[in-house]
Residue frames relative to the residue before (quaternion, step in Angstrom):
aa qw qx qy qz dx dy dz
X 1.0000 0.0000 0.0000 0.0000 0.00 0.00 0.00
X 0.4287 -0.7111 0.4988 0.2485 3.56 -0.85 0.99
X 0.6652 -0.4982 0.3741 0.4116 3.57 -1.29 0.33
X 0.6329 0.5337 -0.3304 0.4533 3.57 1.05 -0.79
X 0.6519 0.5090 -0.3087 0.4698 3.57 0.99 -0.88
X 0.6324 0.5294 -0.3297 0.4595 3.59 1.00 -0.80
X 0.6540 0.5128 -0.3093 0.4622 3.56 0.95 -0.90
X 0.6548 0.5108 -0.3106 0.4625 3.58 0.95 -0.88
X 0.6393 0.5219 -0.3202 0.4652 3.58 1.03 -0.81
X 0.6548 0.5085 -0.3065 0.4677 3.58 0.97 -0.86
X 0.6458 0.5187 -0.3182 0.4612 3.58 0.98 -0.86
X 0.6592 0.5065 -0.3073 0.4632 3.58 0.95 -0.89
X 0.6550 0.5096 -0.3139 0.4613 3.59 0.93 -0.89
X 0.6519 0.5093 -0.3124 0.4669 3.60 0.99 -0.82
X 0.6492 0.5137 -0.3128 0.4657 3.58 1.01 -0.83
X 0.6385 0.5248 -0.3227 0.4612 3.59 1.03 -0.81
X 0.6506 0.5120 -0.3168 0.4628 3.58 0.98 -0.84
X 0.6582 0.5093 -0.3101 0.4596 3.58 0.95 -0.87
X 0.6420 0.5156 -0.3218 0.4673 3.56 1.01 -0.84
X 0.6380 0.5314 -0.3207 0.4558 3.57 0.98 -0.88
X 0.6679 0.4971 -0.3011 0.4650 3.59 0.90 -0.93
X 0.6508 0.5199 -0.3167 0.4537 3.58 0.97 -0.85
X 0.6697 0.5023 -0.2977 0.4589 3.56 0.92 -0.94
X 0.6696 0.4985 -0.3105 0.4546 3.57 0.94 -0.86
X 0.6114 0.5259 -0.3555 0.4724 3.60 1.09 -0.58
X 0.6452 0.5077 -0.3127 0.4776 3.56 1.04 -0.80
X 0.6885 0.4915 -0.2785 0.4548 3.54 0.98 -0.90
X 0.6056 0.5675 -0.3689 0.4185 3.59 1.18 -0.34
X 0.4912 0.6495 -0.4403 0.3783 3.59 1.24 -0.11
X 0.5754 -0.5861 0.4242 0.3814 3.61 -1.07 0.61
X 0.2123 -0.7505 0.6101 0.1392 3.57 -1.13 0.65
X 0.1062 -0.8211 0.5609 0.0005 3.55 -0.84 0.99
X 0.0285 0.7534 -0.6569 -0.0093 3.52 -1.34 0.39
X 0.6958 -0.4915 0.3310 0.4058 3.54 -1.31 0.24
X 0.6191 -0.5528 0.4092 0.3791 3.57 -1.25 0.45
X 0.6586 0.5250 -0.3074 0.4428 3.58 1.16 -0.55
X 0.7027 0.4168 -0.2475 0.5208 3.59 1.30 -0.11
X 0.1718 -0.7291 0.6427 0.1610 3.50 -1.38 0.17
X 0.3006 -0.7725 0.5367 0.1578 3.56 -0.71 1.08
X 0.0388 0.8044 -0.5858 0.0905 3.57 -0.68 1.12
X 0.5108 -0.6481 0.4606 0.3271 3.66 -0.88 0.85
X 0.5606 -0.6461 0.4099 0.3166 3.55 -0.93 0.92
X 0.6170 0.5779 -0.3516 0.4022 3.57 1.02 -0.75
X 0.6620 0.4916 -0.3003 0.4795 3.57 1.13 -0.62
X 0.6989 0.4642 -0.2601 0.4779 3.58 1.19 -0.53
X 0.7172 0.4024 -0.2378 0.5167 3.58 1.22 -0.31
X 0.6801 0.4028 -0.2600 0.5547 3.54 1.17 0.66
X 0.5322 -0.6300 0.4526 0.3393 3.61 -1.26 0.08
X 0.1942 0.7668 -0.5822 0.1878 3.63 1.02 0.67
X 0.7351 0.1339 -0.0845 0.6592 3.55 1.05 -0.89
X 0.2117 -0.8537 0.4653 0.0996 3.54 0.09 1.33
X 0.5383 -0.6055 0.4850 0.3292 3.54 -1.32 0.39
X 0.4449 0.6571 -0.4677 0.3892 3.53 0.69 1.19
X 0.5408 -0.5949 0.4782 0.3536 3.54 -1.27 0.37
X 0.5849 -0.5752 0.4288 0.3784 3.56 -1.21 0.49
X 0.2885 0.7439 -0.5653 0.2095 3.56 -1.03 0.69
X 0.7084 -0.3953 0.3215 0.4885 3.56 -1.20 -0.39
X 0.0209 -0.8149 0.5780 -0.0380 3.55 -0.55 1.17
X 0.5390 -0.6357 0.4377 0.3373 3.59 -1.03 0.68
X 0.4194 -0.6674 0.5548 0.2662 3.53 -1.26 0.53
X 0.1104 -0.7877 0.6040 0.0504 3.56 -0.93 0.90
X 0.2308 -0.7751 0.5759 0.1192 3.56 -1.15 0.60
X 0.8489 -0.1308 0.0342 0.5111 3.54 -0.71 1.20
X 0.2722 0.7708 -0.5238 0.2398 3.54 0.81 1.03
X 0.3725 -0.6926 0.5640 0.2521 3.61 -0.82 0.94
X 0.2018 -0.7870 0.5736 0.1043 3.58 -0.88 0.94
X 0.5375 -0.6109 0.4601 0.3552 3.59 -1.08 0.64
X 0.0706 0.7873 -0.6082 0.0731 3.56 -1.09 0.67
X 0.6142 -0.5305 0.4194 0.4068 3.54 -1.30 0.11
X 0.6815 -0.4701 0.3590 0.4308 3.55 -1.30 0.24
X 0.7674 0.3408 -0.2635 0.4748 3.57 -0.96 0.89
X 0.7140 0.3417 -0.2321 0.5654 3.57 1.31 -0.06
X 0.0341 -0.7783 0.6269 -0.0020 3.56 -0.92 0.96
X 0.0300 -0.8158 0.5760 -0.0428 3.57 -0.85 1.01
X 0.0185 -0.7334 0.6794 0.0137 3.52 -1.08 0.89
X 0.0740 -0.8493 0.5215 -0.0347 3.56 -0.61 1.16
X 0.0604 -0.7562 0.6506 0.0346 3.53 -1.20 0.76
X 0.5620 0.5750 -0.4500 0.3887 3.57 -0.89 0.95
X 0.6578 -0.4457 0.3645 0.4856 3.56 -1.23 -0.23
X 0.5672 -0.5715 0.4562 0.3788 3.54 -1.21 0.43
X 0.2581 -0.8014 0.5283 0.1095 3.56 -0.62 1.17
X 0.2826 -0.7513 0.5762 0.1540 3.55 -1.13 0.73
X 0.7341 -0.4191 0.3034 0.4398 3.56 -1.31 -0.05
X 0.5700 0.5879 -0.3915 0.4198 3.63 1.08 -0.51
X 0.6428 0.5168 -0.3207 0.4656 3.55 1.04 -0.75
X 0.6270 0.5258 -0.3424 0.4616 3.59 1.04 -0.69
X 0.6165 0.5428 -0.3485 0.4516 3.59 1.00 -0.77
X 0.6779 0.4753 -0.2879 0.4813 3.59 0.90 -0.91
X 0.6764 0.4985 -0.3051 0.4483 3.60 0.83 -0.94
X 0.6443 0.5204 -0.3233 0.4577 3.58 0.97 -0.82
X 0.6467 0.5099 -0.3219 0.4670 3.59 1.04 -0.72
X 0.6289 0.5227 -0.3380 0.4660 3.59 1.03 -0.72
X 0.6344 0.5082 -0.3221 0.4854 3.59 0.99 -0.82
X 0.6360 0.5416 -0.3225 0.4451 3.58 0.99 -0.84
X 0.6565 0.5046 -0.3074 0.4689 3.58 0.94 -0.87
X 0.7416 0.4287 -0.2165 0.4683 3.57 1.00 -0.87
X 0.4569 0.7566 -0.4128 0.2201 3.58 1.24 -0.25
X 0.7413 0.4040 -0.2325 0.4829 3.63 1.08 -0.55
X 0.6901 0.3759 -0.3023 0.5394 3.56 1.19 0.43
X 0.6342 -0.5557 0.3754 0.3848 3.54 -1.21 0.44
X 0.4618 -0.6634 0.5117 0.2913 3.54 -0.93 0.90
X 0.6901 0.4372 -0.3471 0.4607 3.54 -1.10 0.71
X 0.6595 0.4516 -0.3041 0.5183 3.57 1.30 -0.15
X 0.6542 -0.5157 0.3774 0.4046 3.57 -1.28 0.31
X 0.1151 -0.7671 0.6295 0.0461 3.54 -0.89 0.99
X 0.1168 -0.8334 0.5396 0.0263 3.57 -0.39 1.24
X 0.1122 0.7474 -0.6493 0.0849 3.53 -1.05 0.86
X 0.3976 -0.6984 0.5200 0.2895 3.59 -1.14 -0.45
X 0.6466 -0.5058 0.3999 0.4077 3.52 -1.27 0.42
X 0.6506 0.5332 -0.3139 0.4404 3.56 0.91 -0.93
X 0.6845 0.4859 -0.2962 0.4556 3.60 0.85 -0.94
X 0.6422 0.5198 -0.3331 0.4543 3.59 0.96 -0.78
X 0.6793 0.4794 -0.2947 0.4710 3.58 0.87 -0.93
X 0.6423 0.5258 -0.3275 0.4513 3.58 0.97 -0.82
X 0.6520 0.5238 -0.3146 0.4490 3.59 0.95 -0.90
X 0.7173 0.4059 -0.2351 0.5151 3.56 1.15 -0.66
X 0.4322 -0.7391 0.4115 0.3124 3.56 1.42 0.20
X 0.4601 0.6253 -0.4805 0.4079 3.50 0.89 1.07
X 0.5283 -0.6357 0.4599 0.3245 3.57 -1.08 0.69
X 0.4626 -0.6779 0.5009 0.2747 3.55 -1.14 0.69
X 0.2044 0.7898 -0.5398 0.2075 3.56 0.50 1.23
X 0.6618 -0.5044 0.3727 0.4108 3.54 -1.27 0.33
X 0.6386 0.5339 -0.3219 0.4511 3.57 1.00 -0.81
X 0.6946 0.4703 -0.2844 0.4642 3.58 0.86 -0.96
X 0.6070 0.5383 -0.3558 0.4639 3.60 1.09 -0.62
X 0.6551 0.5137 -0.3136 0.4567 3.58 0.93 -0.89
X 0.6435 0.5115 -0.3157 0.4739 3.58 1.00 -0.84
X 0.6461 0.5292 -0.3149 0.4510 3.58 0.94 -0.90
X 0.6774 0.4876 -0.3000 0.4619 3.59 0.84 -0.93
X 0.6400 0.5160 -0.3272 0.4659 3.58 1.01 -0.75
X 0.6664 0.5020 -0.3069 0.4579 3.57 0.92 -0.84
X 0.6118 0.5367 -0.3517 0.4626 3.60 1.03 -0.70
X 0.6634 0.5023 -0.3021 0.4651 3.57 0.94 -0.90
X 0.6847 0.4868 -0.2880 0.4596 3.58 0.96 -0.84
X 0.6193 0.5158 -0.3453 0.4808 3.60 1.10 -0.58
X 0.6406 0.5205 -0.3235 0.4626 3.55 1.06 -0.72
X 0.7068 0.4536 -0.2514 0.4811 3.58 1.09 -0.74
X 0.5019 0.6185 -0.4445 0.4098 3.59 1.00 0.84
X 0.0856 -0.7460 0.6536 0.0944 3.51 -1.32 0.33
X 0.0081 0.8169 -0.5740 0.0557 3.55 -0.74 1.05
X 0.1497 -0.7267 0.6625 0.1029 3.53 -1.14 0.76
X 0.0415 0.8227 -0.5581 0.0996 3.54 -0.26 1.28
X 0.0992 -0.7806 0.6166 0.0250 3.53 -0.57 1.21
X 0.0849 0.7784 -0.6041 0.1481 3.51 -0.69 1.20
X 0.7932 0.0220 -0.0489 0.6066 3.58 -0.32 1.19
X 0.7958 -0.2947 0.2182 0.4819 3.59 -0.99 -0.80
X 0.7046 0.4679 -0.2584 0.4668 3.59 1.23 -0.30
X 0.1728 -0.7382 0.6409 0.1204 3.51 -1.28 0.58
X 0.1759 -0.7593 0.6177 0.1054 3.56 -0.86 0.99
X 0.0228 -0.7773 0.6286 -0.0066 3.55 -0.89 0.98
X 0.4975 0.6335 -0.4664 0.3657 3.56 -0.57 1.11
X 0.6570 -0.4900 0.3915 0.4183 3.52 -1.32 -0.21
X 0.5596 -0.5778 0.4633 0.3720 3.56 -1.24 0.37
X 0.7504 0.1004 -0.0945 0.6464 3.58 1.27 -0.45
X 0.3831 -0.7434 0.5005 0.2239 3.59 -0.68 1.07
X 0.7852 -0.0773 0.0859 0.6084 3.58 0.88 -0.97
X 0.0394 0.7735 -0.6325 0.0088 3.56 -1.22 0.53
X 0.1773 0.7675 -0.6040 0.1215 3.56 -0.82 0.97
X 0.1920 -0.8075 0.5554 0.0505 3.56 -1.19 0.49
X 0.3805 -0.6535 0.6000 0.2610 3.51 -1.39 0.33
X 0.3519 -0.7885 0.4647 0.1961 3.57 -0.35 1.22
X 0.6609 0.5026 -0.3191 0.4569 3.59 1.14 -0.48
X 0.7617 0.3567 -0.2014 0.5020 3.59 0.84 -0.95
X 0.4251 -0.7043 0.4683 0.3224 3.59 1.16 -0.50
X 0.4287 0.7071 -0.4677 0.3122 3.60 1.25 0.06
X 0.1509 -0.7787 0.6063 0.0566 3.55 -1.00 0.90
X 0.1003 -0.7789 0.6178 0.0396 3.57 -0.92 0.93
X 0.0316 -0.7953 0.6046 -0.0318 3.55 -0.81 1.06
X 0.1226 -0.7568 0.6372 0.0784 3.56 -1.11 0.76
X 0.1564 -0.7847 0.5963 0.0644 3.57 -0.84 1.04
X 0.5647 -0.6206 0.4290 0.3347 3.57 -0.97 0.86
X 0.4480 -0.7228 0.4578 0.2594 3.58 -0.71 1.09
X 0.5867 0.5812 -0.3742 0.4218 3.61 1.17 -0.46
X 0.5267 0.6542 -0.3976 0.3694 3.57 1.24 -0.40
X 0.5329 0.6502 -0.4021 0.3627 3.57 1.18 -0.48
X 0.5514 0.6218 -0.3904 0.3961 3.60 1.19 -0.46
X 0.6494 0.5202 -0.3160 0.4559 3.60 1.19 -0.49
X 0.6856 0.4769 -0.2730 0.4774 3.57 1.28 -0.18
X 0.1937 0.7556 -0.5874 0.2158 3.56 0.91 0.89
X 0.7262 -0.4921 0.2632 0.4015 3.53 -1.18 0.61
X 0.7937 0.2949 -0.1520 0.5099 3.59 0.89 -0.87
X 0.6372 0.5629 -0.3158 0.4212 3.58 1.24 0.20
X 0.7452 0.2828 -0.2374 0.5554 3.58 1.19 0.21
X 0.2963 -0.7588 0.5627 0.1404 3.55 -1.25 0.51
X 0.3498 -0.6997 0.5851 0.2139 3.53 -1.13 0.78
X 0.1418 -0.8262 0.5447 0.0227 3.54 -0.31 1.31
X 0.5054 -0.6499 0.4748 0.3111 3.59 -0.95 0.87
X 0.3602 -0.7580 0.5088 0.1918 3.56 -0.63 1.16
X 0.6421 0.5371 -0.3313 0.4353 3.60 0.95 -0.84
X 0.6695 0.4783 -0.3080 0.4777 3.58 0.90 -0.89
X 0.6360 0.5329 -0.3415 0.4414 3.58 0.92 -0.84
X 0.7081 0.4588 -0.2765 0.4601 3.59 0.80 -0.97
X 0.6136 0.5453 -0.3573 0.4454 3.59 1.11 -0.56
X 0.6933 0.4465 -0.2584 0.5032 3.59 1.29 -0.34
X 0.2851 0.7672 -0.5196 0.2452 3.59 1.24 0.34
X 0.7947 0.2121 -0.2380 0.5166 3.54 -1.02 0.98
X 0.6549 0.3834 -0.3213 0.5665 3.57 1.31 0.39
X 0.1151 -0.8701 0.4730 0.0776 3.60 0.58 1.15
X 0.6251 0.5264 -0.3593 0.4506 3.61 1.02 -0.66
X 0.6583 0.4995 -0.3062 0.4726 3.57 0.96 -0.85
X 0.6367 0.5207 -0.3317 0.4621 3.60 1.01 -0.76
X 0.6590 0.4965 -0.3221 0.4643 3.57 0.92 -0.85
X 0.6535 0.5130 -0.3136 0.4598 3.59 0.93 -0.87
X 0.6256 0.5421 -0.3359 0.4494 3.58 0.98 -0.84
X 0.6902 0.4666 -0.2788 0.4777 3.59 0.86 -0.96
X 0.6535 0.5358 -0.3121 0.4341 3.57 0.92 -0.96
X 0.7459 0.3995 -0.2400 0.4758 3.59 0.74 -0.99
X 0.5453 0.5956 -0.4054 0.4284 3.60 1.21 -0.27
X 0.6348 0.5314 -0.3307 0.4530 3.59 1.19 -0.46
X 0.6822 0.4661 -0.2717 0.4935 3.61 1.28 -0.18
X 0.3458 -0.7069 0.5764 0.2203 3.57 -0.82 0.97
X 0.7740 0.0440 -0.0006 0.6317 3.54 0.99 -0.91
X 0.2857 -0.8166 0.4714 0.1713 3.60 0.04 1.27
X 0.4209 -0.6579 0.5677 0.2601 3.51 -1.17 0.75
X 0.4901 -0.5740 0.5352 0.3793 3.53 -1.34 0.10
X 0.1250 -0.8092 0.5729 0.0369 3.57 -0.63 1.14
X 0.4955 -0.6210 0.5133 0.3246 3.54 -1.13 0.66
X 0.5765 -0.5605 0.4619 0.3742 3.56 -1.15 0.63
X 0.6298 0.5511 -0.3203 0.4439 3.57 1.01 -0.84
X 0.6567 0.5131 -0.3099 0.4577 3.59 0.99 -0.83
X 0.6625 0.4940 -0.3053 0.4732 3.59 0.94 -0.87
X 0.6056 0.5532 -0.3417 0.4588 3.58 1.08 -0.73
X 0.6833 0.4812 -0.2767 0.4743 3.57 0.97 -0.87
X 0.7104 0.4830 -0.2664 0.4371 3.58 0.90 -0.92
X 0.7205 0.4704 -0.2646 0.4355 3.60 0.99 -0.74
X 0.4071 -0.7434 0.4541 0.2746 3.59 1.21 -0.28
X 0.2145 0.8078 -0.5212 0.1729 3.58 1.11 0.60
X 0.4713 -0.6723 0.5003 0.2749 3.55 -1.20 0.65
X 0.4666 0.6912 -0.4436 0.3283 3.60 1.24 -0.20
X 0.3157 -0.7561 0.5460 0.1747 3.57 -0.76 1.06
X 0.7141 0.4126 -0.2296 0.5168 3.54 1.14 -0.69
X 0.4199 -0.7045 0.5148 0.2497 3.57 -0.77 1.04
X 0.6115 0.5542 -0.3418 0.4496 3.57 1.10 -0.70
X 0.6610 0.4961 -0.3023 0.4750 3.58 0.93 -0.90
X 0.6362 0.5345 -0.3264 0.4505 3.55 0.99 -0.85
X 0.7220 0.4649 -0.2615 0.4407 3.58 0.76 -1.02
X 0.7624 0.4025 -0.2059 0.4630 3.56 0.88 -0.96
X 0.7644 0.3136 -0.1847 0.5322 3.60 1.19 -0.32
X 0.7775 0.3739 -0.2183 0.4561 3.59 0.24 -1.26
X 0.7103 0.4504 -0.2632 0.4726 3.58 0.74 -1.05
X 0.6693 0.5103 -0.3076 0.4439 3.58 0.83 -0.97
X 0.6695 0.4879 -0.3012 0.4722 3.59 0.90 -0.89
X 0.6376 0.5296 -0.3278 0.4533 3.57 1.04 -0.72
X 0.6592 0.4983 -0.2998 0.4768 3.56 0.96 -0.85
X 0.6516 0.5163 -0.3124 0.4596 3.58 0.98 -0.83
X 0.6585 0.4980 -0.3085 0.4725 3.59 0.96 -0.85
X 0.6497 0.5144 -0.3152 0.4626 3.57 0.99 -0.82
X 0.6509 0.5102 -0.3178 0.4636 3.59 0.93 -0.86
X 0.6591 0.5186 -0.3057 0.4509 3.59 0.97 -0.88
X 0.7125 0.4468 -0.2670 0.4706 3.60 0.79 -0.99
X 0.6052 0.5520 -0.3545 0.4510 3.57 1.08 -0.68
X 0.6652 0.4970 -0.2984 0.4706 3.56 0.93 -0.90
X 0.6161 0.5512 -0.3428 0.4462 3.60 1.04 -0.73
X 0.7070 0.4192 -0.2477 0.5129 3.57 1.19 -0.55
X 0.5987 -0.6245 0.3384 0.3702 3.56 1.23 0.43
X 0.6054 0.5312 -0.3591 0.4716 3.57 1.22 0.41
X 0.3954 -0.7307 0.5129 0.2159 3.56 -1.25 0.25
X 0.0733 0.7541 -0.6497 0.0619 3.54 -1.04 0.89
X 0.0130 0.8096 -0.5847 0.0507 3.56 -0.46 1.22
X 0.0086 -0.8089 0.5875 -0.0209 3.56 -1.08 0.65
X 0.0111 -0.7511 0.6577 0.0562 3.51 -1.38 0.26
X 0.2138 -0.7438 0.6171 0.1424 3.56 -1.20 0.58
X 0.0722 0.8072 -0.5725 0.1241 3.56 -0.42 1.25
X 0.8526 -0.0650 0.0072 0.5185 3.57 -0.78 1.11
X 0.7403 -0.4429 0.2314 0.4497 3.57 0.90 0.94
X 0.6378 0.4908 -0.3323 0.4918 3.57 1.29 0.18
X 0.2710 -0.7512 0.5821 0.1528 3.58 -0.97 0.90
X 0.1067 -0.7879 0.6062 0.0167 3.55 -0.67 1.18
X 0.0847 -0.7747 0.6257 0.0349 3.56 -0.80 1.02
X 0.3182 -0.8017 0.4834 0.1495 3.54 -0.61 1.16
X 0.7853 -0.0261 -0.0307 0.6178 3.55 1.25 -0.25
X 0.3609 -0.7726 0.4926 0.1740 3.55 -1.10 0.64
X 0.6732 -0.5623 0.3022 0.3731 3.55 0.83 1.04
X 0.5561 0.6070 -0.4131 0.3895 3.57 0.93 0.82
X 0.6927 0.4588 -0.2735 0.4847 3.60 1.22 -0.23
X 0.4712 -0.6790 0.4929 0.2721 3.53 -0.93 0.92
X 0.4984 -0.6133 0.5148 0.3325 3.53 -1.14 0.64
X 0.5445 -0.6083 0.4438 0.3695 3.61 -1.04 0.63
X 0.5609 -0.6009 0.4462 0.3538 3.54 -1.12 0.66
X 0.4182 -0.6944 0.5224 0.2645 3.54 -0.96 0.84
X 0.5211 -0.6280 0.4567 0.3542 3.61 -1.00 0.70
X 0.5512 -0.6141 0.4457 0.3470 3.55 -1.06 0.72
X 0.4673 -0.6747 0.4924 0.2897 3.54 -1.02 0.83
X 0.2425 -0.7720 0.5724 0.1325 3.56 -1.11 0.68
């Protein structure tokens, strides 16, 4: 390599480092959204990190590559997470959204359960504490855009058993996943209205990441959502169909539109729950 080439290489490397530092400073700014939304990185919504399954005993996996859409790469370690874990994690991110990541985020057991529309019972508290511990015991390598986040979904979590106060610390590097075009503001009301319908919740989050949804193969959605269905036929004709129907029904109840059709193994979604239904004419 000539001296000129070496100099050019050094200049490029220095420019890349400066750009990286500048971007990370920008990304360290707080990110905010409305109380009616929850901001979630697209890579988590377009993959089976939080699978379309009910909560229960799930196997532990170590450094398992997970299926995802083009442009997203995921390697995951921990128990298999369900949609209930995403609801809790999204609420923790919501609480922490107006402060710098990496600092103590204080809330309470009561507030977390209330936000998720669950009663403050002993059983629900025990489930919540277990889920916090299991989220902390995860390791994820998520490449989304130009950045890769490597770390736990929760850096630290501890609580005061007498007062019910909960303190959570989220890795400050996670902010790289919240670039302007890399996360989606998901309707919280619609999500909670689909509680106990994990397939519908996954579909709601997945299609919320699409301004104009592509036609996806039933097989592709089966792979991306992490369904337990062994039969693709059962998944398409039962689990997926029921999930789409539940999502369309709840979306309409919230004054929005979500239409779909399944033709020749392809799922067509005509809208992704972001447009208001037209006003009905006044009755005469």
